[in-house]
PDB file of N, CA, C and O in Angstrom:
ATOM      1  N   MET A   1      10.206  10.450  10.523  1.00  0.00           N
ATOM      2  CA  MET A   1       9.665   9.260   9.909  1.00  0.00           C
ATOM      3  C   MET A   1       8.909   8.479  10.987  1.00  0.00           C
ATOM      4  O   MET A   1       9.371   8.344  12.120  1.00  0.00           O
ATOM      5  N   LYS A   2       7.742   7.972  10.605  1.00  0.00           N
ATOM      6  CA  LYS A   2       6.911   7.250  11.568  1.00  0.00           C
ATOM      7  C   LYS A   2       6.643   5.835  11.083  1.00  0.00           C
ATOM      8  O   LYS A   2       6.684   5.543   9.888  1.00  0.00           O
ATOM      9  N   PHE A   3       6.369   4.972  12.042  1.00  0.00           N
ATOM     10  CA  PHE A   3       5.985   3.600  11.742  1.00  0.00           C
ATOM     11  C   PHE A   3       4.485   3.429  11.889  1.00  0.00           C
ATOM     12  O   PHE A   3       3.830   4.144  12.647  1.00  0.00           O
ATOM     13  N   MET A   4       3.958   2.472  11.150  1.00  0.00           N
ATOM     14  CA  MET A   4       2.544   2.104  11.253  1.00  0.00           C
ATOM     15  C   MET A   4       2.487   0.624  11.610  1.00  0.00           C
ATOM     16  O   MET A   4       3.164  -0.196  10.990  1.00  0.00           O
ATOM     17  N   ARG A   5       1.687   0.290  12.597  1.00  0.00           N
ATOM     18  CA  ARG A   5       1.463  -1.115  12.919  1.00  0.00           C
ATOM     19  C   ARG A   5       0.407  -1.665  11.966  1.00  0.00           C
ATOM     20  O   ARG A   5      -0.230  -0.906  11.236  1.00  0.00           O
ATOM     21  N   LEU A   6       0.224  -2.969  11.974  1.00  0.00           N
ATOM     22  CA  LEU A   6      -0.660  -3.625  11.019  1.00  0.00           C
ATOM     23  C   LEU A   6      -2.075  -3.052  11.043  1.00  0.00           C
ATOM     24  O   LEU A   6      -2.661  -2.828   9.984  1.00  0.00           O
ATOM     25  N   ASN A   7      -2.630  -2.812  12.221  1.00  0.00           N
ATOM     26  CA  ASN A   7      -3.992  -2.261  12.283  1.00  0.00           C
ATOM     27  C   ASN A   7      -4.076  -0.893  11.615  1.00  0.00           C
ATOM     28  O   ASN A   7      -5.084  -0.568  10.988  1.00  0.00           O
ATOM     29  N   ASP A   8      -3.022  -0.093  11.746  1.00  0.00           N
ATOM     30  CA  ASP A   8      -2.992   1.215  11.090  1.00  0.00           C
ATOM     31  C   ASP A   8      -2.903   1.060   9.571  1.00  0.00           C
ATOM     32  O   ASP A   8      -3.543   1.803   8.827  1.00  0.00           O
ATOM     33  N   VAL A   9      -2.107   0.091   9.118  1.00  0.00           N
ATOM     34  CA  VAL A   9      -1.974  -0.175   7.678  1.00  0.00           C
ATOM     35  C   VAL A   9      -3.316  -0.629   7.120  1.00  0.00           C
ATOM     36  O   VAL A   9      -3.744  -0.164   6.064  1.00  0.00           O
ATOM     37  N   LYS A  10      -3.973  -1.534   7.827  1.00  0.00           N
ATOM     38  CA  LYS A  10      -5.281  -2.016   7.389  1.00  0.00           C
ATOM     39  C   LYS A  10      -6.286  -0.878   7.312  1.00  0.00           C
ATOM     40  O   LYS A  10      -7.062  -0.799   6.360  1.00  0.00           O
ATOM     41  N   ALA A  11      -6.278   0.000   8.301  1.00  0.00           N
ATOM     42  CA  ALA A  11      -7.217   1.125   8.305  1.00  0.00           C
ATOM     43  C   ALA A  11      -6.925   2.098   7.166  1.00  0.00           C
ATOM     44  O   ALA A  11      -7.851   2.613   6.539  1.00  0.00           O
ATOM     45  N   ALA A  12      -5.655   2.353   6.897  1.00  0.00           N
ATOM     46  CA  ALA A  12      -5.281   3.318   5.859  1.00  0.00           C
ATOM     47  C   ALA A  12      -5.550   2.791   4.454  1.00  0.00           C
ATOM     48  O   ALA A  12      -5.921   3.555   3.563  1.00  0.00           O
ATOM     49  N   THR A  13      -5.363   1.483   4.253  1.00  0.00           N
ATOM     50  CA  THR A  13      -5.471   0.921   2.908  1.00  0.00           C
ATOM     51  C   THR A  13      -6.802   0.244   2.630  1.00  0.00           C
ATOM     52  O   THR A  13      -7.207   0.116   1.475  1.00  0.00           O
ATOM     53  N   GLY A  14      -7.477  -0.185   3.670  1.00  0.00           N
ATOM     54  CA  GLY A  14      -8.704  -0.955   3.490  1.00  0.00           C
ATOM     55  C   GLY A  14      -8.439  -2.414   3.167  1.00  0.00           C
ATOM     56  O   GLY A  14      -9.367  -3.161   2.857  1.00  0.00           O
ATOM     57  N   LEU A  15      -7.183  -2.824   3.236  1.00  0.00           N
ATOM     58  CA  LEU A  15      -6.810  -4.208   2.938  1.00  0.00           C
ATOM     59  C   LEU A  15      -6.948  -5.080   4.181  1.00  0.00           C
ATOM     60  O   LEU A  15      -6.820  -4.601   5.308  1.00  0.00           O
ATOM     61  N   ALA A  16      -7.207  -6.348   3.964  1.00  0.00           N
ATOM     62  CA  ALA A  16      -7.225  -7.323   5.049  1.00  0.00           C
ATOM     63  C   ALA A  16      -5.792  -7.728   5.382  1.00  0.00           C
ATOM     64  O   ALA A  16      -4.884  -7.542   4.572  1.00  0.00           O
ATOM     65  N   ARG A  17      -5.596  -8.277   6.565  1.00  0.00           N
ATOM     66  CA  ARG A  17      -4.276  -8.716   7.012  1.00  0.00           C
ATOM     67  C   ARG A  17      -3.649  -9.670   5.996  1.00  0.00           C
ATOM     68  O   ARG A  17      -2.494  -9.497   5.608  1.00  0.00           O
ATOM     69  N   SER A  18      -4.406 -10.665   5.571  1.00  0.00           N
ATOM     70  CA  SER A  18      -3.864 -11.659   4.641  1.00  0.00           C
ATOM     71  C   SER A  18      -3.480 -11.021   3.308  1.00  0.00           C
ATOM     72  O   SER A  18      -2.501 -11.430   2.684  1.00  0.00           O
ATOM     73  N   THR A  19      -4.239 -10.032   2.877  1.00  0.00           N
ATOM     74  CA  THR A  19      -3.938  -9.354   1.615  1.00  0.00           C
ATOM     75  C   THR A  19      -2.668  -8.523   1.739  1.00  0.00           C
ATOM     76  O   THR A  19      -1.859  -8.490   0.812  1.00  0.00           O
ATOM     77  N   VAL A  20      -2.484  -7.853   2.870  1.00  0.00           N
ATOM     78  CA  VAL A  20      -1.257  -7.079   3.094  1.00  0.00           C
ATOM     79  C   VAL A  20      -0.048  -7.995   2.942  1.00  0.00           C
ATOM     80  O   VAL A  20       0.885  -7.679   2.204  1.00  0.00           O
ATOM     81  N   TYR A  21      -0.063  -9.126   3.636  1.00  0.00           N
ATOM     82  CA  TYR A  21       1.081 -10.035   3.586  1.00  0.00           C
ATOM     83  C   TYR A  21       1.229 -10.706   2.222  1.00  0.00           C
ATOM     84  O   TYR A  21       2.348 -10.978   1.788  1.00  0.00           O
ATOM     85  N   LYS A  22       0.116 -10.974   1.544  1.00  0.00           N
ATOM     86  CA  LYS A  22       0.186 -11.535   0.190  1.00  0.00           C
ATOM     87  C   LYS A  22       0.852 -10.536  -0.747  1.00  0.00           C
ATOM     88  O   LYS A  22       1.721 -10.911  -1.534  1.00  0.00           O
ATOM     89  N   TYR A  23       0.451  -9.258  -0.672  1.00  0.00           N
ATOM     90  CA  TYR A  23       1.047  -8.229  -1.517  1.00  0.00           C
ATOM     91  C   TYR A  23       2.526  -8.025  -1.202  1.00  0.00           C
ATOM     92  O   TYR A  23       3.327  -7.792  -2.107  1.00  0.00           O
ATOM     93  N   VAL A  24       2.895  -8.113   0.087  1.00  0.00           N
ATOM     94  CA  VAL A  24       4.312  -8.009   0.456  1.00  0.00           C
ATOM     95  C   VAL A  24       5.086  -9.149  -0.201  1.00  0.00           C
ATOM     96  O   VAL A  24       6.150  -8.930  -0.781  1.00  0.00           O
ATOM     97  N   LYS A  25       4.551 -10.360  -0.110  1.00  0.00           N
ATOM     98  CA  LYS A  25       5.211 -11.532  -0.698  1.00  0.00           C
ATOM     99  C   LYS A  25       5.345 -11.392  -2.209  1.00  0.00           C
ATOM    100  O   LYS A  25       6.348 -11.815  -2.785  1.00  0.00           O
ATOM    101  N   GLN A  26       4.335 -10.798  -2.860  1.00  0.00           N
ATOM    102  CA  GLN A  26       4.369 -10.598  -4.308  1.00  0.00           C
ATOM    103  C   GLN A  26       5.256  -9.423  -4.708  1.00  0.00           C
ATOM    104  O   GLN A  26       5.546  -9.237  -5.890  1.00  0.00           O
ATOM    105  N   GLY A  27       5.685  -8.632  -3.733  1.00  0.00           N
ATOM    106  CA  GLY A  27       6.538  -7.484  -4.013  1.00  0.00           C
ATOM    107  C   GLY A  27       5.791  -6.253  -4.485  1.00  0.00           C
ATOM    108  O   GLY A  27       6.396  -5.339  -5.047  1.00  0.00           O
ATOM    109  N   VAL A  28       4.473  -6.214  -4.264  1.00  0.00           N
ATOM    110  CA  VAL A  28       3.683  -5.068  -4.720  1.00  0.00           C
ATOM    111  C   VAL A  28       3.257  -4.156  -3.571  1.00  0.00           C
ATOM    112  O   VAL A  28       2.537  -3.182  -3.792  1.00  0.00           O
ATOM    113  N   PHE A  29       3.692  -4.460  -2.354  1.00  0.00           N
ATOM    114  CA  PHE A  29       3.396  -3.628  -1.184  1.00  0.00           C
ATOM    115  C   PHE A  29       4.673  -3.535  -0.368  1.00  0.00           C
ATOM    116  O   PHE A  29       5.447  -4.491  -0.322  1.00  0.00           O
ATOM    117  N   PRO A  30       4.907  -2.394   0.280  1.00  0.00           N
ATOM    118  CA  PRO A  30       6.141  -2.246   1.056  1.00  0.00           C
ATOM    119  C   PRO A  30       6.283  -3.339   2.117  1.00  0.00           C
ATOM    120  O   PRO A  30       5.304  -3.728   2.754  1.00  0.00           O
ATOM    121  N   ALA A  31       7.486  -3.817   2.295  1.00  0.00           N
ATOM    122  CA  ALA A  31       7.766  -4.822   3.320  1.00  0.00           C
ATOM    123  C   ALA A  31       7.839  -4.156   4.691  1.00  0.00           C
ATOM    124  O   ALA A  31       8.247  -3.000   4.806  1.00  0.00           O
ATOM    125  N   PRO A  32       7.445  -4.886   5.719  1.00  0.00           N
ATOM    126  CA  PRO A  32       7.543  -4.322   7.064  1.00  0.00           C
ATOM    127  C   PRO A  32       8.992  -4.293   7.542  1.00  0.00           C
ATOM    128  O   PRO A  32       9.868  -4.962   6.994  1.00  0.00           O
ATOM    129  N   VAL A  33       9.210  -3.497   8.578  1.00  0.00           N
ATOM    130  CA  VAL A  33      10.512  -3.366   9.213  1.00  0.00           C
ATOM    131  C   VAL A  33      10.428  -4.061  10.567  1.00  0.00           C
ATOM    132  O   VAL A  33       9.448  -3.889  11.291  1.00  0.00           O
ATOM    133  N   SER A  34      11.436  -4.836  10.911  1.00  0.00           N
ATOM    134  CA  SER A  34      11.459  -5.505  12.206  1.00  0.00           C
ATOM    135  C   SER A  34      11.725  -4.486  13.309  1.00  0.00           C
ATOM    136  O   SER A  34      12.640  -3.668  13.215  1.00  0.00           O
ATOM    137  N   LEU A  35      10.906  -4.555  14.354  1.00  0.00           N
ATOM    138  CA  LEU A  35      11.101  -3.687  15.513  1.00  0.00           C
ATOM    139  C   LEU A  35      11.768  -4.447  16.651  1.00  0.00           C
ATOM    140  O   LEU A  35      11.996  -3.893  17.726  1.00  0.00           O
ATOM    141  N   GLY A  36      12.076  -5.698  16.416  1.00  0.00           N
ATOM    142  CA  GLY A  36      12.675  -6.549  17.433  1.00  0.00           C
ATOM    143  C   GLY A  36      11.689  -7.613  17.870  1.00  0.00           C
ATOM    144  O   GLY A  36      10.480  -7.383  17.891  1.00  0.00           O
ATOM    145  N   GLY A  37      12.203  -8.762  18.215  1.00  0.00           N
ATOM    146  CA  GLY A  37      11.318  -9.859  18.586  1.00  0.00           C
ATOM    147  C   GLY A  37      10.411 -10.208  17.426  1.00  0.00           C
ATOM    148  O   GLY A  37      10.872 -10.396  16.300  1.00  0.00           O
ATOM    149  N   ARG A  38       9.122 -10.293  17.702  1.00  0.00           N
ATOM    150  CA  ARG A  38       8.154 -10.610  16.646  1.00  0.00           C
ATOM    151  C   ARG A  38       7.418  -9.378  16.149  1.00  0.00           C
ATOM    152  O   ARG A  38       6.511  -9.495  15.325  1.00  0.00           O
ATOM    153  N   ALA A  39       7.786  -8.212  16.628  1.00  0.00           N
ATOM    154  CA  ALA A  39       7.080  -6.982  16.264  1.00  0.00           C
ATOM    155  C   ALA A  39       7.598  -6.420  14.943  1.00  0.00           C
ATOM    156  O   ALA A  39       8.806  -6.320  14.725  1.00  0.00           O
ATOM    157  N   VAL A  40       6.662  -6.055  14.066  1.00  0.00           N
ATOM    158  CA  VAL A  40       7.008  -5.403  12.809  1.00  0.00           C
ATOM    159  C   VAL A  40       6.109  -4.189  12.623  1.00  0.00           C
ATOM    160  O   VAL A  40       5.053  -4.070  13.243  1.00  0.00           O
ATOM    161  N   ALA A  41       6.553  -3.299  11.759  1.00  0.00           N
ATOM    162  CA  ALA A  41       5.763  -2.115  11.418  1.00  0.00           C
ATOM    163  C   ALA A  41       6.152  -1.690  10.010  1.00  0.00           C
ATOM    164  O   ALA A  41       7.185  -2.101   9.481  1.00  0.00           O
ATOM    165  N   TRP A  42       5.314  -0.867   9.421  1.00  0.00           N
ATOM    166  CA  TRP A  42       5.560  -0.354   8.079  1.00  0.00           C
ATOM    167  C   TRP A  42       5.954   1.106   8.188  1.00  0.00           C
ATOM    168  O   TRP A  42       5.497   1.813   9.086  1.00  0.00           O
ATOM    169  N   VAL A  43       6.802   1.557   7.273  1.00  0.00           N
ATOM    170  CA  VAL A  43       7.200   2.961   7.224  1.00  0.00           C
ATOM    171  C   VAL A  43       6.022   3.737   6.629  1.00  0.00           C
ATOM    172  O   VAL A  43       5.568   3.443   5.523  1.00  0.00           O
ATOM    173  N   GLU A  44       5.541   4.715   7.365  1.00  0.00           N
ATOM    174  CA  GLU A  44       4.331   5.442   6.986  1.00  0.00           C
ATOM    175  C   GLU A  44       4.424   6.055   5.587  1.00  0.00           C
ATOM    176  O   GLU A  44       3.477   5.954   4.807  1.00  0.00           O
ATOM    177  N   VAL A  45       5.545   6.683   5.263  1.00  0.00           N
ATOM    178  CA  VAL A  45       5.654   7.331   3.951  1.00  0.00           C
ATOM    179  C   VAL A  45       5.633   6.311   2.816  1.00  0.00           C
ATOM    180  O   VAL A  45       5.174   6.623   1.717  1.00  0.00           O
ATOM    181  N   GLU A  46       6.120   5.101   3.065  1.00  0.00           N
ATOM    182  CA  GLU A  46       6.076   4.059   2.033  1.00  0.00           C
ATOM    183  C   GLU A  46       4.644   3.595   1.792  1.00  0.00           C
ATOM    184  O   GLU A  46       4.251   3.362   0.649  1.00  0.00           O
ATOM    185  N   VAL A  47       3.866   3.461   2.855  1.00  0.00           N
ATOM    186  CA  VAL A  47       2.458   3.072   2.717  1.00  0.00           C
ATOM    187  C   VAL A  47       1.686   4.191   2.019  1.00  0.00           C
ATOM    188  O   VAL A  47       0.860   3.926   1.145  1.00  0.00           O
ATOM    189  N   GLN A  48       1.951   5.429   2.401  1.00  0.00           N
ATOM    190  CA  GLN A  48       1.282   6.562   1.755  1.00  0.00           C
ATOM    191  C   GLN A  48       1.635   6.631   0.268  1.00  0.00           C
ATOM    192  O   GLN A  48       0.780   6.949  -0.558  1.00  0.00           O
ATOM    193  N   ALA A  49       2.880   6.336  -0.070  1.00  0.00           N
ATOM    194  CA  ALA A  49       3.294   6.335  -1.481  1.00  0.00           C
ATOM    195  C   ALA A  49       2.573   5.229  -2.244  1.00  0.00           C
ATOM    196  O   ALA A  49       2.186   5.427  -3.396  1.00  0.00           O
ATOM    197  N   TRP A  50       2.389   4.070  -1.620  1.00  0.00           N
ATOM    198  CA  TRP A  50       1.667   2.967  -2.261  1.00  0.00           C
ATOM    199  C   TRP A  50       0.226   3.382  -2.538  1.00  0.00           C
ATOM    200  O   TRP A  50      -0.307   3.112  -3.615  1.00  0.00           O
ATOM    201  N   ILE A  51      -0.400   4.038  -1.568  1.00  0.00           N
ATOM    202  CA  ILE A  51      -1.776   4.519  -1.747  1.00  0.00           C
ATOM    203  C   ILE A  51      -1.827   5.538  -2.885  1.00  0.00           C
ATOM    204  O   ILE A  51      -2.708   5.470  -3.743  1.00  0.00           O
ATOM    205  N   ALA A  52      -0.891   6.474  -2.894  1.00  0.00           N
ATOM    206  CA  ALA A  52      -0.848   7.493  -3.950  1.00  0.00           C
ATOM    207  C   ALA A  52      -0.655   6.851  -5.323  1.00  0.00           C
ATOM    208  O   ALA A  52      -1.230   7.312  -6.309  1.00  0.00           O
ATOM    209  N   ASP A  53       0.149   5.792  -5.390  1.00  0.00           N
ATOM    210  CA  ASP A  53       0.343   5.081  -6.662  1.00  0.00           C
ATOM    211  C   ASP A  53      -0.961   4.465  -7.153  1.00  0.00           C
ATOM    212  O   ASP A  53      -1.253   4.510  -8.348  1.00  0.00           O
ATOM    213  N   ARG A  54      -1.747   3.890  -6.246  1.00  0.00           N
ATOM    214  CA  ARG A  54      -3.045   3.314  -6.640  1.00  0.00           C
ATOM    215  C   ARG A  54      -3.955   4.398  -7.211  1.00  0.00           C
ATOM    216  O   ARG A  54      -4.669   4.162  -8.186  1.00  0.00           O
ATOM    217  N   ILE A  55      -3.931   5.585  -6.605  1.00  0.00           N
ATOM    218  CA  ILE A  55      -4.762   6.696  -7.084  1.00  0.00           C
ATOM    219  C   ILE A  55      -4.288   7.141  -8.464  1.00  0.00           C
ATOM    220  O   ILE A  55      -5.107   7.386  -9.349  1.00  0.00           O
ATOM    221  N   ARG A  56      -2.955   7.248  -8.657  1.00  0.00           N
ATOM    222  CA  ARG A  56      -2.420   7.641  -9.964  1.00  0.00           C
ATOM    223  C   ARG A  56      -2.782   6.616 -11.035  1.00  0.00           C
ATOM    224  O   ARG A  56      -3.130   6.989 -12.155  1.00  0.00           O
ATOM    225  N   GLU A  57      -2.703   5.334 -10.701  1.00  0.00           N
ATOM    226  CA  GLU A  57      -3.077   4.292 -11.665  1.00  0.00           C
ATOM    227  C   GLU A  57      -4.544   4.427 -12.061  1.00  0.00           C
ATOM    228  O   GLU A  57      -4.885   4.301 -13.237  1.00  0.00           O
ATOM    229  N   ARG A  58      -5.407   4.683 -11.089  1.00  0.00           N
ATOM    230  CA  ARG A  58      -6.830   4.862 -11.377  1.00  0.00           C
ATOM    231  C   ARG A  58      -7.049   6.055 -12.289  1.00  0.00           C
ATOM    232  O   ARG A  58      -7.786   5.971 -13.271  1.00  0.00           O
ATOM    233  N   ASP A  59      -6.402   7.169 -11.958  1.00  0.00           N
ATOM    234  CA  ASP A  59      -6.565   8.379 -12.756  1.00  0.00           C
ATOM    235  C   ASP A  59      -6.039   8.188 -14.176  1.00  0.00           C
ATOM    236  O   ASP A  59      -6.643   8.671 -15.134  1.00  0.00           O
ATOM    237  N   LEU A  60      -4.929   7.493 -14.313  1.00  0.00           N
ATOM    238  CA  LEU A  60      -4.365   7.232 -15.635  1.00  0.00           C
ATOM    239  C   LEU A  60      -5.308   6.359 -16.457  1.00  0.00           C
ATOM    240  O   LEU A  60      -5.515   6.618 -17.643  1.00  0.00           O
ATOM    241  N   ARG A  61      -5.881   5.329 -15.838  1.00  0.00           N
ATOM    242  CA  ARG A  61      -6.848   4.479 -16.550  1.00  0.00           C
ATOM    243  C   ARG A  61      -8.046   5.293 -17.004  1.00  0.00           C
ATOM    244  O   ARG A  61      -8.554   5.088 -18.106  1.00  0.00           O
ATOM    245  N   THR A  62      -8.504   6.220 -16.162  1.00  0.00           N
ATOM    246  CA  THR A  62      -9.639   7.074 -16.515  1.00  0.00           C
ATOM    247  C   THR A  62      -9.303   7.939 -17.722  1.00  0.00           C
ATOM    248  O   THR A  62     -10.120   8.081 -18.633  1.00  0.00           O
ATOM    249  N   ILE A  63      -8.111   8.517 -17.734  1.00  0.00           N
ATOM    250  CA  ILE A  63      -7.686   9.367 -18.848  1.00  0.00           C
ATOM    251  C   ILE A  63      -7.566   8.545 -20.126  1.00  0.00           C
ATOM    252  O   ILE A  63      -8.044   8.962 -21.181  1.00  0.00           O
ATOM    253  N   VAL A  64      -6.934   7.391 -20.037  1.00  0.00           N
ATOM    254  CA  VAL A  64      -6.756   6.534 -21.215  1.00  0.00           C
ATOM    255  C   VAL A  64      -8.112   6.103 -21.756  1.00  0.00           C
ATOM    256  O   VAL A  64      -8.319   6.097 -22.970  1.00  0.00           O
ATOM    257  N   THR A  65      -9.024   5.747 -20.885  1.00  0.00           N
ATOM    258  CA  THR A  65     -10.365   5.341 -21.313  1.00  0.00           C
ATOM    259  C   THR A  65     -11.077   6.488 -22.009  1.00  0.00           C
ATOM    260  O   THR A  65     -11.728   6.286 -23.034  1.00  0.00           O
ATOM    261  N   ALA A  66     -10.959   7.691 -21.459  1.00  0.00           N
ATOM    262  CA  ALA A  66     -11.614   8.855 -22.057  1.00  0.00           C
ATOM    263  C   ALA A  66     -11.024   9.178 -23.428  1.00  0.00           C
ATOM    264  O   ALA A  66     -11.760   9.491 -24.364  1.00  0.00           O
ATOM    265  N   VAL A  67      -9.711   9.102 -23.547  1.00  0.00           N
ATOM    266  CA  VAL A  67      -9.044   9.428 -24.809  1.00  0.00           C
ATOM    267  C   VAL A  67      -9.362   8.383 -25.872  1.00  0.00           C
ATOM    268  O   VAL A  67      -9.611   8.733 -27.026  1.00  0.00           O
ATOM    269  N   THR A  68      -9.356   7.118 -25.503  1.00  0.00           N
ATOM    270  CA  THR A  68      -9.618   6.070 -26.487  1.00  0.00           C
ATOM    271  C   THR A  68     -11.090   5.996 -26.868  1.00  0.00           C
ATOM    272  O   THR A  68     -11.424   5.438 -27.913  1.00  0.00           O
ATOM    273  N   ALA A  69     -11.967   6.544 -26.051  1.00  0.00           N
ATOM    274  CA  ALA A  69     -13.400   6.536 -26.359  1.00  0.00           C
ATOM    275  C   ALA A  69     -13.764   7.622 -27.366  1.00  0.00           C
ATOM    276  O   ALA A  69     -14.830   7.572 -27.979  1.00  0.00           O
ATOM    277  N   GLU A  70     -12.882   8.598 -27.534  1.00  0.00           N
ATOM    278  CA  GLU A  70     -13.174   9.713 -28.452  1.00  0.00           C
ATOM    279  C   GLU A  70     -12.967   9.337 -29.886  1.00  0.00           C
ATOM    280  O   GLU A  70     -13.171  10.163 -30.776  1.00  0.00           O
TER     281      GLU A  70
END
């Protein structure tokens, strides 16, 4: 299991720092893990799962739109 620092999370998701923390507060993005002191990081597999969920949601919307358009 690997950790991702904020810059890595931003690069992987395309989200801004403020958006990452806003989504964490809203409970729609994985919360960071304390590394001690003021350092935090995100669990890589949790961030990857969040990204995969966004892709699945997009694909599902595409399918629903196609089916309802017929």
